[in-house]
C-alpha positions as CSV (number, residue, x, y, z in Angstrom):
1,M,-15.9,-15.6,30.7
2,S,-16.4,-12.2,29.0
3,P,-13.7,-10.6,26.9
4,S,-11.5,-7.9,28.5
5,P,-12.3,-4.2,27.7
6,A,-9.0,-3.9,25.9
7,T,-9.9,-6.8,23.5
8,V,-13.3,-5.3,22.8
9,E,-11.7,-1.9,22.2
10,S,-9.2,-3.4,19.8
11,S,-11.9,-5.3,17.9
12,V,-14.1,-2.2,17.6
13,A,-11.1,-0.1,16.4
14,D,-10.2,-2.8,13.8
15,S,-13.8,-2.9,12.5
16,L,-13.9,0.9,12.3
17,L,-10.7,0.9,10.3
18,R,-12.1,-1.6,7.9
19,V,-15.3,0.4,7.5
20,F,-13.6,3.7,6.9
21,F,-11.2,2.0,4.4
22,A,-14.1,0.5,2.4
23,G,-16.1,3.8,2.7
24,G,-13.0,5.8,1.4
25,L,-12.6,3.4,-1.5
26,A,-16.3,3.6,-2.3
27,A,-16.2,7.4,-2.2
28,A,-13.1,7.6,-4.4
29,L,-14.4,5.1,-7.0
30,G,-18.1,5.9,-7.0
31,A,-18.1,9.7,-6.8
32,G,-18.4,9.9,-10.6
33,A,-21.6,7.9,-10.7
34,V,-23.4,10.2,-8.2
35,L,-21.7,13.6,-8.3
36,D,-20.2,15.9,-11.0
37,G,-18.0,18.9,-11.1
38,T,-16.3,20.2,-8.0
39,Q,-18.3,17.9,-5.7
40,Q,-17.0,14.9,-7.6
41,D,-13.4,16.1,-7.3
42,V,-13.7,16.8,-3.6
43,A,-15.4,13.4,-2.9
44,T,-12.7,11.6,-4.9
45,I,-9.8,13.3,-3.1
46,A,-11.4,13.0,0.3
47,G,-12.2,9.3,-0.2
48,S,-8.7,8.6,-1.5
49,A,-7.1,10.3,1.5
50,I,-9.3,8.4,3.9
51,A,-8.5,5.1,2.2
52,L,-4.8,5.9,2.1
53,V,-4.6,6.7,5.9
54,T,-6.8,3.8,7.0
55,G,-5.1,1.4,4.6
56,T,-1.7,2.3,5.9
57,R,-2.9,1.6,9.4
58,L,-4.4,-1.8,8.4
59,A,-1.2,-2.8,6.6
60,R,0.7,-2.5,9.9
61,K,-1.4,-5.2,11.5
62,P,0.7,-8.3,12.1
63,G,-1.3,-10.7,9.9
64,I,-1.5,-8.3,7.0
65,A,2.1,-7.2,7.3
66,A,3.3,-10.8,7.2
67,F,1.3,-11.4,4.1
68,L,2.6,-8.3,2.4
69,A,6.2,-9.3,3.2
70,R,6.0,-12.6,1.5
71,S,8.1,-12.9,-1.7
72,A,5.3,-14.2,-3.8
73,T,3.0,-11.3,-2.8
74,L,5.7,-8.7,-3.5
75,W,6.3,-10.2,-7.0
76,F,2.6,-10.2,-7.7
77,L,2.3,-6.5,-6.6
78,F,5.4,-5.6,-8.7
79,L,4.2,-7.2,-11.9
80,F,0.5,-6.4,-11.6
81,N,1.1,-2.7,-10.7
82,G,3.9,-2.3,-13.3
83,G,1.6,-3.7,-16.0
84,A,-1.3,-1.5,-14.8
85,A,0.9,1.6,-14.9
86,V,1.8,0.9,-18.6
87,V,-1.9,0.2,-19.5
88,L,-3.2,3.3,-17.7
89,Y,-0.6,5.5,-19.3
90,F,-1.6,4.5,-22.8
91,A,-5.4,4.0,-22.1
92,L,-6.1,7.4,-20.5
93,N,-5.5,10.7,-22.2
94,G,-3.3,13.5,-21.1
95,V,-2.6,14.3,-17.5
96,K,-4.9,11.6,-16.2
97,G,-2.9,8.9,-17.9
98,V,0.4,10.3,-16.7
99,A,-0.9,10.7,-13.1
100,A,-2.5,7.2,-13.0
101,G,0.6,5.6,-14.6
102,A,2.9,7.4,-12.2
103,A,0.9,6.4,-9.2
104,M,0.8,2.7,-10.1
105,G,4.4,2.9,-11.1
106,L,5.3,4.1,-7.6
107,V,3.4,1.2,-6.1
108,A,5.4,-1.2,-8.4
109,L,8.7,0.4,-7.4
110,G,7.7,0.1,-3.7
111,A,7.1,-3.7,-4.2
112,A,10.5,-3.9,-6.1
113,G,12.2,-2.3,-3.1
114,G,10.6,-4.9,-0.9
115,I,11.8,-7.7,-3.2
116,L,15.4,-6.3,-3.0
117,A,15.2,-6.0,0.7
118,H,14.0,-9.6,1.0
119,R,16.9,-10.8,-1.1
120,R,19.4,-8.9,1.0
121,R,18.0,-10.3,4.2
122,A,18.2,-13.8,2.7
123,A,21.8,-13.3,1.6
124,H,22.9,-12.0,5.0
125,P,20.6,-13.6,7.6
126,R,22.3,-12.6,10.8
127,Q,25.0,-10.0,11.3
128,P,26.5,-9.3,14.8
129,P,25.6,-5.8,16.1
130,G,28.1,-3.1,14.9
131,T,29.2,-5.0,11.8
132,T,28.6,-3.9,8.2
133,V,28.2,-5.9,5.1
134,G,30.3,-5.0,2.1
135,L,33.8,-3.8,1.3
136,T,36.0,-2.1,3.8
137,L,38.3,0.7,2.6
138,G,41.8,1.2,4.0
139,G,43.6,-1.1,5.8
């Protein structure tokens, strides 16, 4: 039995997303080895943008989203990216160090937000619709 056209289309779309993500990363990271000057800057920015857009789309896939929502994964992302932010800030000079440290710090803060949201969901697993958690004023 042959796969349905929708299944084939989905597989092709997933494969293209992965290829564009890898190509964007390769362009962003490898532009300095091949190009210089303005061309290097353009290739780095374009590759970063492509990797960001396709990576965001890939992260929404059910299997990857479930992996990224795990507590252990969030803690790893928080600690690794927080450490990388500090190292990059001190290792790179000037604006590059500040920009790289800030970017990695934002990723670490995003993971910290995920950890806090995970803890809140664990503390209040099911609330009936229309109710709020916390103190009520008045009364």
